[in-house]
PyMOL Python script that loads the backbone (N, CA, C, O; Angstrom):
from pymol import cmd

cmd.read_pdbstr("""\
ATOM      1  N   UNK A   1     -14.289 -45.275 -13.299  1.00  0.00           N
ATOM      2  CA  UNK A   1     -13.444 -45.564 -14.443  1.00  0.00           C
ATOM      3  C   UNK A   1     -13.297 -44.349 -15.367  1.00  0.00           C
ATOM      4  O   UNK A   1     -12.260 -44.173 -16.007  1.00  0.00           O
ATOM      5  N   UNK A   2     -14.335 -43.519 -15.433  1.00  0.00           N
ATOM      6  CA  UNK A   2     -14.266 -42.360 -16.315  1.00  0.00           C
ATOM      7  C   UNK A   2     -13.272 -41.328 -15.787  1.00  0.00           C
ATOM      8  O   UNK A   2     -12.681 -40.589 -16.574  1.00  0.00           O
ATOM      9  N   UNK A   3     -13.077 -41.266 -14.466  1.00  0.00           N
ATOM     10  CA  UNK A   3     -12.121 -40.314 -13.926  1.00  0.00           C
ATOM     11  C   UNK A   3     -10.693 -40.689 -14.303  1.00  0.00           C
ATOM     12  O   UNK A   3      -9.847 -39.810 -14.470  1.00  0.00           O
ATOM     13  N   UNK A   4     -10.417 -41.974 -14.438  1.00  0.00           N
ATOM     14  CA  UNK A   4      -9.082 -42.420 -14.860  1.00  0.00           C
ATOM     15  C   UNK A   4      -8.859 -42.057 -16.326  1.00  0.00           C
ATOM     16  O   UNK A   4      -7.763 -41.636 -16.698  1.00  0.00           O
ATOM     17  N   UNK A   5      -9.884 -42.214 -17.160  1.00  0.00           N
ATOM     18  CA  UNK A   5      -9.759 -41.834 -18.572  1.00  0.00           C
ATOM     19  C   UNK A   5      -9.520 -40.331 -18.691  1.00  0.00           C
ATOM     20  O   UNK A   5      -8.690 -39.887 -19.483  1.00  0.00           O
ATOM     21  N   UNK A   6     -10.261 -39.547 -17.888  1.00  0.00           N
ATOM     22  CA  UNK A   6     -10.096 -38.099 -17.909  1.00  0.00           C
ATOM     23  C   UNK A   6      -8.679 -37.723 -17.479  1.00  0.00           C
ATOM     24  O   UNK A   6      -8.045 -36.877 -18.110  1.00  0.00           O
ATOM     25  N   UNK A   7      -8.188 -38.335 -16.429  1.00  0.00           N
ATOM     26  CA  UNK A   7      -6.848 -38.061 -15.940  1.00  0.00           C
ATOM     27  C   UNK A   7      -5.798 -38.416 -16.984  1.00  0.00           C
ATOM     28  O   UNK A   7      -4.858 -37.653 -17.208  1.00  0.00           O
ATOM     29  N   UNK A   8      -5.955 -39.567 -17.619  1.00  0.00           N
ATOM     30  CA  UNK A   8      -5.003 -39.977 -18.665  1.00  0.00           C
ATOM     31  C   UNK A   8      -5.036 -39.016 -19.847  1.00  0.00           C
ATOM     32  O   UNK A   8      -3.993 -38.714 -20.428  1.00  0.00           O
ATOM     33  N   UNK A   9      -6.214 -38.538 -20.205  1.00  0.00           N
ATOM     34  CA  UNK A   9      -6.339 -37.596 -21.314  1.00  0.00           C
ATOM     35  C   UNK A   9      -5.633 -36.285 -20.985  1.00  0.00           C
ATOM     36  O   UNK A   9      -4.895 -35.751 -21.813  1.00  0.00           O
ATOM     37  N   UNK A  10      -5.854 -35.771 -19.788  1.00  0.00           N
ATOM     38  CA  UNK A  10      -5.221 -34.513 -19.379  1.00  0.00           C
ATOM     39  C   UNK A  10      -3.708 -34.675 -19.321  1.00  0.00           C
ATOM     40  O   UNK A  10      -2.975 -33.809 -19.798  1.00  0.00           O
ATOM     41  N   UNK A  11      -3.235 -35.766 -18.745  1.00  0.00           N
ATOM     42  CA  UNK A  11      -1.798 -35.998 -18.661  1.00  0.00           C
ATOM     43  C   UNK A  11      -1.162 -36.148 -20.039  1.00  0.00           C
ATOM     44  O   UNK A  11      -0.044 -35.680 -20.259  1.00  0.00           O
ATOM     45  N   UNK A  12      -1.852 -36.784 -20.949  1.00  0.00           N
ATOM     46  CA  UNK A  12      -1.338 -36.932 -22.311  1.00  0.00           C
ATOM     47  C   UNK A  12      -1.270 -35.576 -23.003  1.00  0.00           C
ATOM     48  O   UNK A  12      -0.296 -35.278 -23.695  1.00  0.00           O
ATOM     49  N   UNK A  13      -2.304 -34.754 -22.819  1.00  0.00           N
ATOM     50  CA  UNK A  13      -2.309 -33.425 -23.432  1.00  0.00           C
ATOM     51  C   UNK A  13      -1.168 -32.583 -22.864  1.00  0.00           C
ATOM     52  O   UNK A  13      -0.499 -31.865 -23.607  1.00  0.00           O
ATOM     53  N   UNK A  14      -0.944 -32.664 -21.570  1.00  0.00           N
ATOM     54  CA  UNK A  14       0.158 -31.922 -20.972  1.00  0.00           C
ATOM     55  C   UNK A  14       1.511 -32.399 -21.487  1.00  0.00           C
ATOM     56  O   UNK A  14       2.402 -31.589 -21.742  1.00  0.00           O
ATOM     57  N   UNK A  15       1.665 -33.707 -21.640  1.00  0.00           N
ATOM     58  CA  UNK A  15       2.920 -34.241 -22.151  1.00  0.00           C
ATOM     59  C   UNK A  15       3.169 -33.764 -23.575  1.00  0.00           C
ATOM     60  O   UNK A  15       4.302 -33.442 -23.931  1.00  0.00           O
ATOM     61  N   UNK A  16       2.127 -33.717 -24.389  1.00  0.00           N
ATOM     62  CA  UNK A  16       2.269 -33.254 -25.769  1.00  0.00           C
ATOM     63  C   UNK A  16       2.640 -31.778 -25.783  1.00  0.00           C
ATOM     64  O   UNK A  16       3.519 -31.369 -26.541  1.00  0.00           O
ATOM     65  N   UNK A  17       1.981 -30.974 -24.952  1.00  0.00           N
ATOM     66  CA  UNK A  17       2.298 -29.553 -24.912  1.00  0.00           C
ATOM     67  C   UNK A  17       3.731 -29.309 -24.424  1.00  0.00           C
ATOM     68  O   UNK A  17       4.422 -28.441 -24.958  1.00  0.00           O
ATOM     69  N   UNK A  18       4.175 -30.052 -23.435  1.00  0.00           N
ATOM     70  CA  UNK A  18       5.551 -29.915 -22.972  1.00  0.00           C
ATOM     71  C   UNK A  18       6.551 -30.338 -24.043  1.00  0.00           C
ATOM     72  O   UNK A  18       7.600 -29.712 -24.195  1.00  0.00           O
ATOM     73  N   UNK A  19       6.235 -31.392 -24.784  1.00  0.00           N
ATOM     74  CA  UNK A  19       7.119 -31.824 -25.865  1.00  0.00           C
ATOM     75  C   UNK A  19       7.194 -30.753 -26.953  1.00  0.00           C
ATOM     76  O   UNK A  19       8.270 -30.509 -27.499  1.00  0.00           O
ATOM     77  N   UNK A  20       6.076 -30.116 -27.274  1.00  0.00           N
ATOM     78  CA  UNK A  20       6.076 -29.043 -28.272  1.00  0.00           C
ATOM     79  C   UNK A  20       6.896 -27.843 -27.781  1.00  0.00           C
ATOM     80  O   UNK A  20       7.627 -27.225 -28.554  1.00  0.00           O
ATOM     81  N   UNK A  21       6.767 -27.526 -26.505  1.00  0.00           N
ATOM     82  CA  UNK A  21       7.545 -26.432 -25.948  1.00  0.00           C
ATOM     83  C   UNK A  21       9.035 -26.729 -26.016  1.00  0.00           C
ATOM     84  O   UNK A  21       9.827 -25.857 -26.372  1.00  0.00           O
ATOM     85  N   UNK A  22       9.420 -27.943 -25.680  1.00  0.00           N
ATOM     86  CA  UNK A  22      10.820 -28.338 -25.741  1.00  0.00           C
ATOM     87  C   UNK A  22      11.330 -28.299 -27.174  1.00  0.00           C
ATOM     88  O   UNK A  22      12.449 -27.850 -27.421  1.00  0.00           O
ATOM     89  N   UNK A  23      10.531 -28.760 -28.108  1.00  0.00           N
ATOM     90  CA  UNK A  23      10.939 -28.773 -29.510  1.00  0.00           C
ATOM     91  C   UNK A  23      11.125 -27.350 -30.037  1.00  0.00           C
ATOM     92  O   UNK A  23      12.087 -27.077 -30.755  1.00  0.00           O
ATOM     93  N   UNK A  24      10.213 -26.444 -29.684  1.00  0.00           N
ATOM     94  CA  UNK A  24      10.344 -25.068 -30.165  1.00  0.00           C
ATOM     95  C   UNK A  24      11.537 -24.365 -29.523  1.00  0.00           C
ATOM     96  O   UNK A  24      12.186 -23.540 -30.166  1.00  0.00           O
ATOM     97  N   UNK A  25      11.830 -24.681 -28.269  1.00  0.00           N
ATOM     98  CA  UNK A  25      12.982 -24.029 -27.640  1.00  0.00           C
ATOM     99  C   UNK A  25      14.290 -24.544 -28.236  1.00  0.00           C
ATOM    100  O   UNK A  25      15.257 -23.788 -28.325  1.00  0.00           O
ATOM    101  N   UNK A  26      14.340 -25.787 -28.637  1.00  0.00           N
ATOM    102  CA  UNK A  26      15.544 -26.320 -29.275  1.00  0.00           C
ATOM    103  C   UNK A  26      15.734 -25.754 -30.676  1.00  0.00           C
ATOM    104  O   UNK A  26      16.862 -25.491 -31.092  1.00  0.00           O
ATOM    105  N   UNK A  27      14.654 -25.568 -31.396  1.00  0.00           N
ATOM    106  CA  UNK A  27      14.742 -25.139 -32.786  1.00  0.00           C
ATOM    107  C   UNK A  27      14.702 -23.623 -32.967  1.00  0.00           C
ATOM    108  O   UNK A  27      14.821 -23.139 -34.092  1.00  0.00           O
ATOM    109  N   UNK A  28      14.539 -22.875 -31.895  1.00  0.00           N
ATOM    110  CA  UNK A  28      14.450 -21.427 -32.040  1.00  0.00           C
ATOM    111  C   UNK A  28      15.820 -20.800 -32.302  1.00  0.00           C
ATOM    112  O   UNK A  28      15.898 -19.681 -32.809  1.00  0.00           O
ATOM    113  N   UNK A  29      16.875 -21.493 -31.971  1.00  0.00           N
ATOM    114  CA  UNK A  29      18.216 -20.983 -32.215  1.00  0.00           C
ATOM    115  C   UNK A  29      18.713 -20.062 -31.112  1.00  0.00           C
ATOM    116  O   UNK A  29      19.858 -19.613 -31.159  1.00  0.00           O
ATOM    117  N   UNK A  30      17.894 -19.778 -30.143  1.00  0.00           N
ATOM    118  CA  UNK A  30      18.311 -18.913 -29.047  1.00  0.00           C
ATOM    119  C   UNK A  30      19.178 -19.698 -28.069  1.00  0.00           C
ATOM    120  O   UNK A  30      18.938 -20.873 -27.790  1.00  0.00           O
ATOM    121  N   UNK A  31      20.177 -19.017 -27.567  1.00  0.00           N
ATOM    122  CA  UNK A  31      21.043 -19.668 -26.592  1.00  0.00           C
ATOM    123  C   UNK A  31      20.325 -19.732 -25.251  1.00  0.00           C
ATOM    124  O   UNK A  31      19.587 -18.818 -24.882  1.00  0.00           O
ATOM    125  N   UNK A  32      20.550 -20.809 -24.539  1.00  0.00           N
ATOM    126  CA  UNK A  32      19.911 -20.951 -23.241  1.00  0.00           C
ATOM    127  C   UNK A  32      20.567 -20.058 -22.203  1.00  0.00           C
ATOM    128  O   UNK A  32      19.903 -19.579 -21.284  1.00  0.00           O
ATOM    129  N   UNK A  33      21.860 -19.833 -22.343  1.00  0.00           N
ATOM    130  CA  UNK A  33      22.566 -18.969 -21.390  1.00  0.00           C
ATOM    131  C   UNK A  33      23.544 -18.102 -22.163  1.00  0.00           C
ATOM    132  O   UNK A  33      24.207 -18.567 -23.090  1.00  0.00           O
ATOM    133  N   UNK A  34      23.624 -16.851 -21.776  1.00  0.00           N
ATOM    134  CA  UNK A  34      24.570 -15.959 -22.422  1.00  0.00           C
ATOM    135  C   UNK A  34      25.903 -16.033 -21.679  1.00  0.00           C
ATOM    136  O   UNK A  34      25.927 -16.305 -20.479  1.00  0.00           O
ATOM    137  N   UNK A  35      26.986 -15.798 -22.367  1.00  0.00           N
ATOM    138  CA  UNK A  35      28.289 -15.870 -21.699  1.00  0.00           C
ATOM    139  C   UNK A  35      28.452 -14.731 -20.690  1.00  0.00           C
ATOM    140  O   UNK A  35      27.976 -13.616 -20.901  1.00  0.00           O
ATOM    141  N   UNK A  36      29.120 -15.037 -19.616  1.00  0.00           N
ATOM    142  CA  UNK A  36      29.363 -14.040 -18.571  1.00  0.00           C
ATOM    143  C   UNK A  36      30.758 -13.469 -18.742  1.00  0.00           C
ATOM    144  O   UNK A  36      31.731 -14.210 -18.888  1.00  0.00           O
ATOM    145  N   UNK A  37      30.847 -12.171 -18.724  1.00  0.00           N
ATOM    146  CA  UNK A  37      32.127 -11.518 -18.843  1.00  0.00           C
ATOM    147  C   UNK A  37      32.458 -10.870 -17.507  1.00  0.00           C
ATOM    148  O   UNK A  37      31.676 -10.077 -16.981  1.00  0.00           O
ATOM    149  N   UNK A  38      33.583 -11.201 -16.980  1.00  0.00           N
ATOM    150  CA  UNK A  38      33.985 -10.662 -15.688  1.00  0.00           C
ATOM    151  C   UNK A  38      34.377  -9.206 -15.794  1.00  0.00           C
ATOM    152  O   UNK A  38      34.957  -8.784 -16.794  1.00  0.00           O
ATOM    153  N   UNK A  39      34.073  -8.456 -14.795  1.00  0.00           N
ATOM    154  CA  UNK A  39      34.414  -7.043 -14.766  1.00  0.00           C
ATOM    155  C   UNK A  39      35.717  -6.792 -14.012  1.00  0.00           C
ATOM    156  O   UNK A  39      36.119  -5.644 -13.821  1.00  0.00           O
ATOM    157  N   UNK A  40      36.348  -7.827 -13.601  1.00  0.00           N
ATOM    158  CA  UNK A  40      37.581  -7.668 -12.854  1.00  0.00           C
ATOM    159  C   UNK A  40      37.306  -7.647 -11.364  1.00  0.00           C
ATOM    160  O   UNK A  40      36.156  -7.709 -10.930  1.00  0.00           O
ATOM    161  N   UNK A  41      38.332  -7.563 -10.615  1.00  0.00           N
ATOM    162  CA  UNK A  41      38.205  -7.545  -9.166  1.00  0.00           C
ATOM    163  C   UNK A  41      37.855  -6.125  -8.730  1.00  0.00           C
ATOM    164  O   UNK A  41      38.560  -5.180  -9.086  1.00  0.00           O
ATOM    165  N   UNK A  42      36.768  -5.961  -7.959  1.00  0.00           N
ATOM    166  CA  UNK A  42      36.405  -4.618  -7.524  1.00  0.00           C
ATOM    167  C   UNK A  42      37.433  -4.082  -6.531  1.00  0.00           C
ATOM    168  O   UNK A  42      37.982  -4.823  -5.716  1.00  0.00           O
ATOM    169  N   UNK A  43      37.674  -2.791  -6.620  1.00  0.00           N
ATOM    170  CA  UNK A  43      38.629  -2.140  -5.738  1.00  0.00           C
ATOM    171  C   UNK A  43      37.860  -1.520  -4.577  1.00  0.00           C
ATOM    172  O   UNK A  43      37.293  -0.435  -4.706  1.00  0.00           O
ATOM    173  N   UNK A  44      37.845  -2.211  -3.452  1.00  0.00           N
ATOM    174  CA  UNK A  44      37.092  -1.760  -2.297  1.00  0.00           C
ATOM    175  C   UNK A  44      37.605  -0.452  -1.733  1.00  0.00           C
ATOM    176  O   UNK A  44      36.824   0.376  -1.265  1.00  0.00           O
ATOM    177  N   UNK A  45      38.912  -0.261  -1.774  1.00  0.00           N
ATOM    178  CA  UNK A  45      39.486   0.979  -1.262  1.00  0.00           C
ATOM    179  C   UNK A  45      39.051   2.187  -2.058  1.00  0.00           C
ATOM    180  O   UNK A  45      38.733   3.233  -1.493  1.00  0.00           O
ATOM    181  N   UNK A  46      39.038   2.041  -3.385  1.00  0.00           N
ATOM    182  CA  UNK A  46      38.615   3.150  -4.248  1.00  0.00           C
ATOM    183  C   UNK A  46      37.131   3.450  -4.052  1.00  0.00           C
ATOM    184  O   UNK A  46      36.720   4.611  -4.068  1.00  0.00           O
ATOM    185  N   UNK A  47      36.334   2.409  -3.868  1.00  0.00           N
ATOM    186  CA  UNK A  47      34.908   2.617  -3.635  1.00  0.00           C
ATOM    187  C   UNK A  47      34.676   3.364  -2.320  1.00  0.00           C
ATOM    188  O   UNK A  47      33.853   4.276  -2.256  1.00  0.00           O
ATOM    189  N   UNK A  48      35.392   2.979  -1.291  1.00  0.00           N
ATOM    190  CA  UNK A  48      35.256   3.663  -0.006  1.00  0.00           C
ATOM    191  C   UNK A  48      35.720   5.120  -0.097  1.00  0.00           C
ATOM    192  O   UNK A  48      35.125   6.002   0.523  1.00  0.00           O
ATOM    193  N   UNK A  49      36.769   5.366  -0.859  1.00  0.00           N
ATOM    194  CA  UNK A  49      37.253   6.735  -1.027  1.00  0.00           C
ATOM    195  C   UNK A  49      36.214   7.586  -1.751  1.00  0.00           C
ATOM    196  O   UNK A  49      36.030   8.755  -1.415  1.00  0.00           O
ATOM    197  N   UNK A  50      35.525   7.003  -2.753  1.00  0.00           N
ATOM    198  CA  UNK A  50      34.461   7.730  -3.439  1.00  0.00           C
ATOM    199  C   UNK A  50      33.322   8.058  -2.481  1.00  0.00           C
ATOM    200  O   UNK A  50      32.743   9.143  -2.544  1.00  0.00           O
ATOM    201  N   UNK A  51      33.006   7.126  -1.603  1.00  0.00           N
ATOM    202  CA  UNK A  51      31.945   7.364  -0.618  1.00  0.00           C
ATOM    203  C   UNK A  51      32.342   8.496   0.318  1.00  0.00           C
ATOM    204  O   UNK A  51      31.527   9.369   0.615  1.00  0.00           O
ATOM    205  N   UNK A  52      33.579   8.487   0.781  1.00  0.00           N
ATOM    206  CA  UNK A  52      34.055   9.534   1.674  1.00  0.00           C
ATOM    207  C   UNK A  52      34.020  10.887   0.964  1.00  0.00           C
ATOM    208  O   UNK A  52      33.606  11.884   1.555  1.00  0.00           O
ATOM    209  N   UNK A  53      34.451  10.929  -0.293  1.00  0.00           N
ATOM    210  CA  UNK A  53      34.427  12.183  -1.048  1.00  0.00           C
ATOM    211  C   UNK A  53      32.996  12.701  -1.211  1.00  0.00           C
ATOM    212  O   UNK A  53      32.751  13.901  -1.081  1.00  0.00           O
ATOM    213  N   UNK A  54      32.061  11.808  -1.493  1.00  0.00           N
ATOM    214  CA  UNK A  54      30.665  12.214  -1.647  1.00  0.00           C
ATOM    215  C   UNK A  54      30.093  12.706  -0.323  1.00  0.00           C
ATOM    216  O   UNK A  54      29.310  13.655  -0.303  1.00  0.00           O
ATOM    217  N   UNK A  55      30.475  12.074   0.776  1.00  0.00           N
ATOM    218  CA  UNK A  55      30.003  12.531   2.084  1.00  0.00           C
ATOM    219  C   UNK A  55      30.551  13.909   2.425  1.00  0.00           C
ATOM    220  O   UNK A  55      29.843  14.731   3.006  1.00  0.00           O
ATOM    221  N   UNK A  56      31.806  14.167   2.069  1.00  0.00           N
ATOM    222  CA  UNK A  56      32.382  15.490   2.297  1.00  0.00           C
ATOM    223  C   UNK A  56      31.629  16.548   1.487  1.00  0.00           C
ATOM    224  O   UNK A  56      31.346  17.634   1.992  1.00  0.00           O
ATOM    225  N   UNK A  57      31.307  16.231   0.236  1.00  0.00           N
ATOM    226  CA  UNK A  57      30.555  17.154  -0.607  1.00  0.00           C
ATOM    227  C   UNK A  57      29.163  17.400  -0.036  1.00  0.00           C
ATOM    228  O   UNK A  57      28.673  18.530  -0.031  1.00  0.00           O
ATOM    229  N   UNK A  58      28.536  16.338   0.443  1.00  0.00           N
ATOM    230  CA  UNK A  58      27.207  16.465   1.040  1.00  0.00           C
ATOM    231  C   UNK A  58      27.250  17.328   2.292  1.00  0.00           C
ATOM    232  O   UNK A  58      26.360  18.152   2.499  1.00  0.00           O
ATOM    233  N   UNK A  59      28.267  17.156   3.130  1.00  0.00           N
ATOM    234  CA  UNK A  59      28.419  17.986   4.327  1.00  0.00           C
ATOM    235  C   UNK A  59      28.626  19.447   3.961  1.00  0.00           C
ATOM    236  O   UNK A  59      28.079  20.335   4.615  1.00  0.00           O
ATOM    237  N   UNK A  60      29.416  19.704   2.917  1.00  0.00           N
ATOM    238  CA  UNK A  60      29.660  21.079   2.483  1.00  0.00           C
ATOM    239  C   UNK A  60      28.363  21.734   2.026  1.00  0.00           C
ATOM    240  O   UNK A  60      28.075  22.875   2.385  1.00  0.00           O
ATOM    241  N   UNK A  61      27.583  21.004   1.233  1.00  0.00           N
ATOM    242  CA  UNK A  61      26.322  21.565   0.740  1.00  0.00           C
ATOM    243  C   UNK A  61      25.325  21.765   1.880  1.00  0.00           C
ATOM    244  O   UNK A  61      24.578  22.744   1.884  1.00  0.00           O
ATOM    245  N   UNK A  62      25.307  20.857   2.835  1.00  0.00           N
ATOM    246  CA  UNK A  62      24.421  21.005   3.984  1.00  0.00           C
ATOM    247  C   UNK A  62      24.802  22.235   4.796  1.00  0.00           C
ATOM    248  O   UNK A  62      23.928  22.965   5.264  1.00  0.00           O
ATOM    249  N   UNK A  63      26.098  22.467   4.966  1.00  0.00           N
ATOM    250  CA  UNK A  63      26.552  23.667   5.681  1.00  0.00           C
ATOM    251  C   UNK A  63      26.143  24.938   4.952  1.00  0.00           C
ATOM    252  O   UNK A  63      25.785  25.932   5.584  1.00  0.00           O
ATOM    253  N   UNK A  64      26.197  24.910   3.613  1.00  0.00           N
ATOM    254  CA  UNK A  64      25.780  26.080   2.832  1.00  0.00           C
ATOM    255  C   UNK A  64      24.292  26.361   3.016  1.00  0.00           C
ATOM    256  O   UNK A  64      23.891  27.514   3.174  1.00  0.00           O
ATOM    257  N   UNK A  65      23.477  25.315   2.996  1.00  0.00           N
ATOM    258  CA  UNK A  65      22.033  25.492   3.189  1.00  0.00           C
ATOM    259  C   UNK A  65      21.755  25.998   4.600  1.00  0.00           C
ATOM    260  O   UNK A  65      20.908  26.869   4.801  1.00  0.00           O
ATOM    261  N   UNK A  66      22.466  25.451   5.567  1.00  0.00           N
ATOM    262  CA  UNK A  66      22.300  25.895   6.951  1.00  0.00           C
ATOM    263  C   UNK A  66      22.672  27.368   7.099  1.00  0.00           C
ATOM    264  O   UNK A  66      21.985  28.112   7.799  1.00  0.00           O
ATOM    265  N   UNK A  67      23.751  27.795   6.446  1.00  0.00           N
ATOM    266  CA  UNK A  67      24.174  29.193   6.519  1.00  0.00           C
ATOM    267  C   UNK A  67      23.123  30.114   5.915  1.00  0.00           C
ATOM    268  O   UNK A  67      22.860  31.188   6.454  1.00  0.00           O
ATOM    269  N   UNK A  68      22.528  29.711   4.815  1.00  0.00           N
ATOM    270  CA  UNK A  68      21.487  30.524   4.184  1.00  0.00           C
ATOM    271  C   UNK A  68      20.267  30.627   5.088  1.00  0.00           C
ATOM    272  O   UNK A  68      19.683  31.701   5.230  1.00  0.00           O
ATOM    273  N   UNK A  69      19.886  29.519   5.694  1.00  0.00           N
ATOM    274  CA  UNK A  69      18.707  29.527   6.549  1.00  0.00           C
ATOM    275  C   UNK A  69      18.923  30.345   7.817  1.00  0.00           C
ATOM    276  O   UNK A  69      18.014  31.045   8.263  1.00  0.00           O
ATOM    277  N   UNK A  70      20.102  30.266   8.395  1.00  0.00           N
ATOM    278  CA  UNK A  70      20.353  31.001   9.640  1.00  0.00           C
ATOM    279  C   UNK A  70      20.639  32.478   9.403  1.00  0.00           C
ATOM    280  O   UNK A  70      20.468  33.292  10.311  1.00  0.00           O
ATOM    281  N   UNK A  71      21.067  32.834   8.210  1.00  0.00           N
ATOM    282  CA  UNK A  71      21.388  34.237   7.937  1.00  0.00           C
ATOM    283  C   UNK A  71      20.133  35.083   7.729  1.00  0.00           C
ATOM    284  O   UNK A  71      20.184  36.306   7.865  1.00  0.00           O
ATOM    285  N   UNK A  72      19.030  34.456   7.408  1.00  0.00           N
ATOM    286  CA  UNK A  72      17.796  35.206   7.176  1.00  0.00           C
ATOM    287  C   UNK A  72      17.672  35.715   5.762  1.00  0.00           C
ATOM    288  O   UNK A  72      16.775  36.511   5.487  1.00  0.00           O
ATOM    289  N   UNK A  73      18.531  35.296   4.850  1.00  0.00           N
ATOM    290  CA  UNK A  73      18.472  35.751   3.462  1.00  0.00           C
ATOM    291  C   UNK A  73      17.321  35.096   2.699  1.00  0.00           C
ATOM    292  O   UNK A  73      16.900  35.590   1.653  1.00  0.00           O
ATOM    293  N   UNK A  74      16.831  34.014   3.213  1.00  0.00           N
ATOM    294  CA  UNK A  74      15.760  33.306   2.525  1.00  0.00           C
ATOM    295  C   UNK A  74      14.420  33.766   3.085  1.00  0.00           C
ATOM    296  O   UNK A  74      14.229  33.843   4.298  1.00  0.00           O
ATOM    297  N   UNK A  75      13.510  34.066   2.185  1.00  0.00           N
ATOM    298  CA  UNK A  75      12.166  34.460   2.585  1.00  0.00           C
ATOM    299  C   UNK A  75      11.178  33.524   1.915  1.00  0.00           C
ATOM    300  O   UNK A  75      11.351  33.116   0.767  1.00  0.00           O
ATOM    301  N   UNK A  76      10.154  33.201   2.655  1.00  0.00           N
ATOM    302  CA  UNK A  76       9.110  32.329   2.131  1.00  0.00           C
ATOM    303  C   UNK A  76       7.810  33.113   2.126  1.00  0.00           C
ATOM    304  O   UNK A  76       7.370  33.605   3.165  1.00  0.00           O
ATOM    305  N   UNK A  77       7.201  33.228   0.963  1.00  0.00           N
ATOM    306  CA  UNK A  77       5.925  33.917   0.829  1.00  0.00           C
ATOM    307  C   UNK A  77       4.864  32.894   0.444  1.00  0.00           C
ATOM    308  O   UNK A  77       5.050  32.105  -0.481  1.00  0.00           O
ATOM    309  N   UNK A  78       3.763  32.921   1.161  1.00  0.00           N
ATOM    310  CA  UNK A  78       2.656  32.025   0.850  1.00  0.00           C
ATOM    311  C   UNK A  78       1.587  32.862   0.177  1.00  0.00           C
ATOM    312  O   UNK A  78       1.011  33.759   0.793  1.00  0.00           O
ATOM    313  N   UNK A  79       1.323  32.569  -1.083  1.00  0.00           N
ATOM    314  CA  UNK A  79       0.346  33.365  -1.812  1.00  0.00           C
ATOM    315  C   UNK A  79      -1.074  32.890  -1.528  1.00  0.00           C
ATOM    316  O   UNK A  79      -1.976  33.712  -1.362  1.00  0.00           O
ATOM    317  N   UNK A  80      -1.281  31.617  -1.470  1.00  0.00           N
ATOM    318  CA  UNK A  80      -2.596  31.076  -1.175  1.00  0.00           C
ATOM    319  C   UNK A  80      -2.412  29.933  -0.196  1.00  0.00           C
ATOM    320  O   UNK A  80      -1.804  28.911  -0.516  1.00  0.00           O
ATOM    321  N   UNK A  81      -2.931  30.116   0.968  1.00  0.00           N
ATOM    322  CA  UNK A  81      -2.837  29.062   1.969  1.00  0.00           C
ATOM    323  C   UNK A  81      -4.004  28.109   1.802  1.00  0.00           C
ATOM    324  O   UNK A  81      -5.143  28.557   1.669  1.00  0.00           O
ATOM    325  N   UNK A  82      -3.758  26.825   1.804  1.00  0.00           N
ATOM    326  CA  UNK A  82      -4.874  25.870   1.689  1.00  0.00           C
ATOM    327  C   UNK A  82      -5.710  25.877   2.962  1.00  0.00           C
ATOM    328  O   UNK A  82      -5.200  26.110   4.057  1.00  0.00           O
ATOM    329  N   UNK A  83      -6.967  25.626   2.802  1.00  0.00           N
ATOM    330  CA  UNK A  83      -7.850  25.576   3.964  1.00  0.00           C
ATOM    331  C   UNK A  83      -7.568  24.296   4.737  1.00  0.00           C
ATOM    332  O   UNK A  83      -7.431  23.216   4.162  1.00  0.00           O
ATOM    333  N   UNK A  84      -7.486  24.442   6.033  1.00  0.00           N
ATOM    334  CA  UNK A  84      -7.189  23.303   6.896  1.00  0.00           C
ATOM    335  C   UNK A  84      -8.473  22.914   7.614  1.00  0.00           C
ATOM    336  O   UNK A  84      -9.100  23.734   8.284  1.00  0.00           O
ATOM    337  N   UNK A  85      -8.846  21.675   7.465  1.00  0.00           N
ATOM    338  CA  UNK A  85     -10.036  21.190   8.152  1.00  0.00           C
ATOM    339  C   UNK A  85      -9.634  20.687   9.529  1.00  0.00           C
ATOM    340  O   UNK A  85      -8.632  19.990   9.686  1.00  0.00           O
ATOM    341  N   UNK A  86     -10.419  21.046  10.505  1.00  0.00           N
ATOM    342  CA  UNK A  86     -10.130  20.580  11.854  1.00  0.00           C
ATOM    343  C   UNK A  86     -10.584  19.140  11.985  1.00  0.00           C
ATOM    344  O   UNK A  86     -11.639  18.748  11.488  1.00  0.00           O
ATOM    345  N   UNK A  87      -9.762  18.366  12.665  1.00  0.00           N
ATOM    346  CA  UNK A  87     -10.095  16.962  12.886  1.00  0.00           C
ATOM    347  C   UNK A  87     -11.135  16.863  13.995  1.00  0.00           C
ATOM    348  O   UNK A  87     -11.058  17.550  15.014  1.00  0.00           O
ATOM    349  N   UNK A  88     -12.095  15.999  13.768  1.00  0.00           N
ATOM    350  CA  UNK A  88     -13.120  15.772  14.786  1.00  0.00           C
ATOM    351  C   UNK A  88     -12.698  14.601  15.648  1.00  0.00           C
ATOM    352  O   UNK A  88     -12.262  13.562  15.153  1.00  0.00           O
ATOM    353  N   UNK A  89     -12.836  14.794  16.946  1.00  0.00           N
ATOM    354  CA  UNK A  89     -12.431  13.730  17.872  1.00  0.00           C
ATOM    355  C   UNK A  89     -13.623  12.951  18.355  1.00  0.00           C
ATOM    356  O   UNK A  89     -13.472  12.017  19.142  1.00  0.00           O
TER     357      UNK A  89
END
""", "prot")
cmd.dss("prot")
cmd.show_as("cartoon", "prot")
cmd.util.cbc("prot")
cmd.orient("prot")
């Protein structure tokens, strides 16, 4: 019988807390949902054209990096090489 009293007490406390939460949300003055403003219909063709333009730019820059690397104009100097530990098998 005491377990039923305990259960009723817990359920009553939860109901009171939920009622307080509902009351505070109603009286806080905050809107439950903000209005949605449409951005218009997206232009898929323009988006694809931007992607193509960016890919062309990326290809151009990649070709420039490739030209620098193959021409030998770039030099890499290592001032301090980190010590490499050999893996034990």
